[in-house]
N, C-alpha and C positions, 0 to 999 in steps of 0.2 A: 590341046584340051587340057588346061587345069585342072589339076586334083586339088577337091576343097576336104580337107581334115573337119569331120562333124564329131563330135563329143555326143554320145549316146546316152541320154539320160534314162536314168534308172525307172523300172516300169513298176519294181515290187518295194515292199516298206523294207526287206532285208537289204534290198541292193540301196535303198537310201540310206539306212543306215550305217552299212560298208562304206560306202562314200563320206559322210558324214565323220566317221572312225578316221580316216584318213588325213582330215584337213587338220591346219593348224590350229592350236587353241593357242589361249590368254597362258594358261598354266597347265602344263603339259603333263601327261601319266609319267610312270615309271617307263623308262628306256628299255625296248624290246630288243634282242639278241637272237641270232641264230648261229646254229653251229653245225659247218659242213666239213666234208671229208675232200681231200682234192684226190687225185689220181692214184696215186700210192700211198698208202701210211703204213706206220708201226703201231706196235702193241701198245708202246710209250706214248705215242702220239692220239691213240683212240680212249686209251684209259684219261691221260690230260683232261680230254676233250670232254668226257664224261664228268670228271671232278668238276669243272669248269661249270658245264650245265650244272649239278646239280645245287652250286653254290650260286647260281643266276636264277633257277626256276623260283616261281612261277611264270617269270619273264623270259623265258627263253624256249627256243625250239632247238630240237636236235635232229638233224635230217640223217639218215641211216646210209643213203646211196651215195656213192662216188662220183664226183664231178671232175670233170677234166677242165679245170681252171687254172689260169697263172694271172692272178691279180696284179701283179706287178707290171705284166705285158699288157693285159686288157682286162679293164675291171666292170666292162659292160655286164656280163653276167652276175657279178656281184649286186650290181646296181638293180637288175632285174630281180634280184630274189628279195632287196630290201622292198623295193615296191611291192611287191606281192605280198610278204608276211607285214609290211608295215612297221618294220624294223630298221634302228638308227643304228645297230651296231651288230657288229659279227665277228667270230672266230673260225678260221680254218687252219686244219692242219694236213699236212704231208711229210713224204718221207722220199728222199732220194740221197745218190752219192755225194753230189755236190753239198746239199744240204739235209743233213739228215735229222731227224726228229724236229722237223719246222712246227711252227705255230704263229699263223699271223691274226693278226687284233687292229681289226678298225672301226671306223664309224662313217655315217652317212650325215650330208647336211642338205636337204632338199631332193633327198633320194639319190644325191650324187655323191661320190667317194670325196671325202673330207682330208682325213688322216690316215697312215695304215702302217704299223710297225711289225716288223718280223724278228723272230725270237729263237734261239736254239735251246733245246729243252736238257738240261743237263742235271745229275742227281737225283733223279725224279723218286718221290715216294709218295703212290698213292692214298685216297682215302680209307680205302679197305684195308692197307697196312699197318694201318693206326689203331690197333684194338682197343677204343675207348668211347665212351658217348657223345654223340654226335648232337649237333644242334638242331631245332626245328627248322623246317624249311620254310624260306620266304622270309627269314629275320633280316633286318636292317644292318650291315654289318660298322664295325669301325675302324676307318681307315688309317693306318701308320702309315709315314712314308719317312725314311730314316737315310741319310746322307745329305752330304752338300752338293754334289753333282746335279739335284732336283731343283735346287735354287740357281745354282752357277752356269750350268751346260744348259744350251737353249731345247737340244733336242732331248735330253733327259726332264725337260719342266714339260715339253708338249707331250709327253709320254705318259708322266704322272697326269696330266689332264686328261689322258687317253684312259688311263687306268681307272679315274674316280667316276667318268662316265660311265662305263662298264660296270662298275660294283656299288655307286652311293644309293639306287633305287628310289624312293620317293625323298623329296624335302621335306623336313618337318623343322616345327618352332619350338618343341620343346624334347627334353630326352627324360626319360626315366630310368634310372640307375638299375632297374630288374629285367630292364628291356636288354640292356647291352650284355650279350651272351654269345657274340663272336667277334673276333678281331681279324683283320687281313693287314698284313704286315708286308711291304715292301722297302728292301734295302739297295741303295744304288751303291754299286764296287765298280772296279776297272772293267767297263765292256761287259756288265752283266748286272740283273735285277733279281735280289733273293726274295722269293714269294714263299711266305709262311702264313698259315691258318692255327689261330686259337682259340679255344672257348674258354669262356670266364666263370672264373668261380668264385661266388662270395661265400667267402669264411668267415666264422665269429671273429668277434676284436674285443678289446676291451672297453671300447668307445662305440659309439652310434653308428660310426661309417666302417664298413665291414671289411675287412682284410683281402685285397684282391691276390689272385693266382690266375695266370695262365696254363691251361693244358694242351699241347699242340695236338690239334686234329686232322690236320693234312687238307689239302695235300702241299708236299712241298715239293719246292723243283727252283734250280737256277736258271732263270732266262737267260741266256746270252744273246746281247743284242748284234742284230746283223744288218738286215736294212731298213730302212724308213723311207715313206713318201708324206711328206707334211705339207699341207695347206700353205699357201701365201699369207703375209700377214694382213693384207686387206682381207683375203676371204674367211681368215678365222677371225679377225674383227667381227664383220657381217654375222657370222655365223651365232658369235656371243652376244649379238646385239639384243637389249632385253624390250620386250612390248610398250608402248608409253604407258597402257593400261596400268603395267605391274610398277613404273617408276615413281619414286616417290615426290610430290610436289614440294618445291621448296618453299619455305616457312620464312617469314621475314624476321629478322633481328633473332634468329635463334641458330647457333653454330654447335659442332662437336670438336673436340680434340681428337690427338690421335689414341687415345686410350676410350673412346667412346661417352666420354662425359657430356653432358648437352649445359649450353650454358644460354642463356635467353638476357636479351638487350632491352630494358625500359627507357621508353623516354616520359619525362614529366615537365611540369612548368615551372618557372622561377617561383622559390617561396621566400616568403619572410621571416626570418629565424627569429627575429626577435616576438613575434607572436605566436610562435609554437610552444605548445605545454608543456614543459619539462618537469620532472620529479623534484620537488619542494625539498630539497636536501640544503643541510645547513651547508657545506660547499658552493652551493649554487646560487644561494642568496646573496644580494647585493649589499654591500655595505654602505656605512651611514653615509661617507664620502663620496658614494657613487648615486646613491640616492638625491644628495643634496645637489651634485653637478647637472642629474639628470633632470631635478625639479627647476633649478636655474637655467636650463638650458629651454626647457619647454614655457618657463615665463618669458625669456627672450624672444622665443619663435611667437607667443601670442601678443607681444609689445610691436613686435615690427608688423606683425598681420595687423594691427590695429591702427599702427600711425600707415600702412598702406592704404588702407580703406578710407581714413580720414583725409588722406591727402587725395584720393580720387574723387570723393565727394568735392573738397573746394575746388579743385580744378571743373568739375561738372557747373558749379554754380559761376 
């Protein structure tokens, strides 16, 4: 006897809202993340997970229990957590002899694993070790990527895309200078990515534009690149596809150059240049000889027209 899978319909208003919340939207909300611990962790891993959670919240959840999960061997438990918490990003910390102070960062597509990268934590200094004023929770950070590897290396380019997904929050159309309070800097070096976090200070200057200073607030860590599991080009292209509702309709006769300047092309009919009214400047006025030749040409045209009419009348008779 074949088993038929049935989708249970929600019976309460709260259940309907929960299902609608998990459905795909044309304009998605800020991506949610969950932070979890592996079977064994170190104090450095725990502290960095907590610091990254502080930078990511309120769009993050920090799970306290330890989990016997190996994402590179089996990603099914991670996918179950992603579906349960409706989160498309995850951070996982672990620690063992082979891979000490280990951090795994990844993202999902349709609640299935898309990309995942593994880092080793080195030269770590936490938020609490910087005795300075901290930023307000929930601020959208300014992301800076330094290093040629982010542009020339395929793996580093995909990791850059993953880091943008992890920390960018909502998409905005306009930026207010006073709202830029937090800077996250990622520098690509040989086999490592340097993570730095700064607070933006607006100082007085002689001009209307304030003088900008950066004050490091933590966390600071050198992330050693270990393993990664990246999606195929076809799957990644599908995950980046925009909905039809968000695509701009192509307008006729309008084009843009590489700098974003818009150009328009206008089609007009044939014009009689002789009948266009121009400025009555002395340089544009006809000379006496030009007037005589124009009058003679007009007289000749009239004479020829009269002769043609007369000839036509004679032929008719």
